[in-house]
Structures are given as C-alpha cells and as structure tokens.
C-alpha positions as a Markdown table, in Angstrom:
| # | Residue | x | y | z |
|---|---|---|---|---|
| 1 | Met | 188.2 | 207.9 | 112.2 |
| 2 | Ala | 188.1 | 204.3 | 113.5 |
| 3 | Asn | 191.2 | 202.1 | 112.9 |
| 4 | His | 189.7 | 198.7 | 114.8 |
| 5 | Lys | 187.1 | 196.7 | 113.4 |
| 6 | Ser | 185.4 | 197.0 | 116.7 |
| 7 | Ala | 185.6 | 200.7 | 116.7 |
| 8 | Glu | 184.3 | 201.1 | 113.5 |
| 9 | Lys | 181.3 | 198.9 | 114.7 |
| 10 | Arg | 180.5 | 201.5 | 118.0 |
| 11 | Ala | 180.9 | 204.3 | 114.9 |
| 12 | Arg | 178.2 | 202.7 | 113.1 |
| 13 | Gln | 176.0 | 201.8 | 116.2 |
| 14 | Thr | 176.7 | 205.4 | 117.8 |
| 15 | Ile | 175.1 | 207.0 | 114.0 |
| 16 | Val | 172.1 | 204.7 | 114.3 |
| 17 | Lys | 171.3 | 205.6 | 118.4 |
| 18 | Thr | 172.0 | 209.2 | 117.6 |
| 19 | Glu | 169.2 | 209.5 | 115.4 |
| 20 | Arg | 166.9 | 207.3 | 117.1 |
| 21 | Asn | 167.6 | 209.6 | 120.0 |
| 22 | Arg | 166.8 | 212.6 | 118.0 |
| 23 | Phe | 163.4 | 211.4 | 117.0 |
| 24 | Tyr | 162.5 | 210.5 | 120.7 |
| 25 | Lys | 163.5 | 213.7 | 121.9 |
| 26 | Thr | 162.0 | 216.0 | 119.3 |
| 27 | Arg | 158.9 | 214.1 | 120.2 |
| 28 | Ile | 159.3 | 214.8 | 123.8 |
| 29 | Lys | 159.3 | 218.7 | 123.1 |
| 30 | Asn | 156.4 | 218.6 | 120.9 |
| 31 | Val | 154.5 | 216.5 | 123.4 |
| 32 | Thr | 155.5 | 218.8 | 126.2 |
| 33 | Lys | 154.4 | 221.8 | 124.1 |
| 34 | Ala | 151.2 | 220.8 | 123.7 |
| 35 | Val | 150.5 | 220.7 | 127.8 |
| 36 | Val | 152.2 | 224.1 | 127.9 |
| 37 | Thr | 150.0 | 225.4 | 125.2 |
| 38 | Ala | 146.9 | 224.3 | 126.6 |
| 39 | Ile | 148.1 | 225.6 | 129.9 |
| 40 | Glu | 148.4 | 229.1 | 128.5 |
| 41 | Ser | 144.9 | 228.9 | 126.7 |
| 42 | Ala | 143.3 | 227.8 | 130.3 |
| 43 | Asp | 141.9 | 224.8 | 128.6 |
| 44 | Lys | 141.6 | 222.3 | 131.5 |
| 45 | Asp | 140.1 | 219.5 | 129.4 |
| 46 | Thr | 142.5 | 219.8 | 126.3 |
| 47 | Ala | 145.3 | 220.4 | 129.3 |
| 48 | Thr | 144.4 | 216.9 | 131.2 |
| 49 | Val | 144.5 | 215.0 | 127.5 |
| 50 | Ala | 147.7 | 216.4 | 126.6 |
| 51 | Met | 149.2 | 215.8 | 130.3 |
| 52 | Lys | 148.2 | 212.1 | 129.7 |
| 53 | Thr | 149.7 | 211.6 | 126.8 |
| 54 | Ala | 152.7 | 213.5 | 128.0 |
| 55 | Asn | 153.3 | 211.7 | 130.8 |
| 56 | Lys | 152.9 | 208.3 | 129.0 |
| 57 | Tyr | 155.3 | 209.4 | 126.5 |
| 58 | Leu | 158.0 | 210.7 | 128.7 |
| 59 | His | 157.9 | 207.2 | 130.9 |
| 60 | His | 158.1 | 205.5 | 127.6 |
| 61 | Cys | 161.5 | 207.2 | 126.8 |
| 62 | Val | 162.8 | 206.2 | 130.4 |
| 63 | Ser | 162.1 | 202.5 | 129.4 |
| 64 | Lys | 164.0 | 203.1 | 125.6 |
| 65 | Gly | 166.7 | 204.3 | 127.6 |
| 66 | Val | 166.5 | 208.3 | 126.1 |
| 67 | Leu | 165.7 | 209.8 | 129.5 |
| 68 | Lys | 166.4 | 209.0 | 132.8 |
| 69 | Lys | 163.6 | 208.3 | 135.7 |
| 70 | Gly | 164.4 | 211.2 | 137.8 |
| 71 | Thr | 164.2 | 213.8 | 134.7 |
| 72 | Ala | 161.2 | 212.5 | 133.2 |
| 73 | Ala | 159.4 | 212.3 | 136.9 |
| 74 | Arg | 160.7 | 216.0 | 137.4 |
| 75 | Lys | 159.1 | 217.0 | 133.9 |
| 76 | Val | 156.0 | 215.5 | 134.3 |
| 77 | Ser | 155.9 | 216.8 | 138.2 |
| 78 | Arg | 156.3 | 220.6 | 136.7 |
| 79 | Leu | 153.4 | 219.9 | 134.0 |
| 80 | Gln | 151.3 | 218.2 | 136.3 |
| 81 | Thr | 151.5 | 221.4 | 139.0 |
| 82 | Ala | 150.8 | 223.6 | 136.0 |
| 83 | Val | 147.6 | 221.7 | 135.1 |
| 84 | Asn | 146.3 | 221.6 | 138.4 |
| 85 | Ala | 146.9 | 225.3 | 139.0 |
| 86 | Ile | 144.3 | 226.1 | 136.2 |
C-alpha cells in the first residue's frame, strides 16, 4: 500500500476520518427520518420539535466539514417546507 512515511500517515488519518464521517452521516439520516415520520403522522408539534433538532444538527455537521453549507441548507429547506405544509 503506502510506501512513504507521509503516505502511511495519510492512510491512518483516512481510516479515522472515514469512521467519524460514518457516525455523522448515520445520525443525519436518523434525524431526518424522525422529521419525515412526524410529517407522515401529521403531528405538527412533534414535527416542529424534530425539525428544530434536525436543523441544529445539520448545521453542526457543516461546521465539522461533513456536509457542505448548500447541502445542509437544501435539506433543511425541503424538510421545513414539508413541516409547514402540515
């Protein structure tokens, strides 16, 4: 695999970063699913609380470099539009 010391270090760092991103992306899916489930059950209060959590977490992921700013904004916008439609 890696033949240089710097390449070996990059390989180690990639493993750590990949594991961390997997945690964040799984959490993004779960938070988003909570909002969608509340929307499908037509429960405005639960959807609003779940949306607040999702909004906060998606923007948190932007600060960690897991998502780009536009991606998070698009996801939040689509979820919020669906919540408002209840």
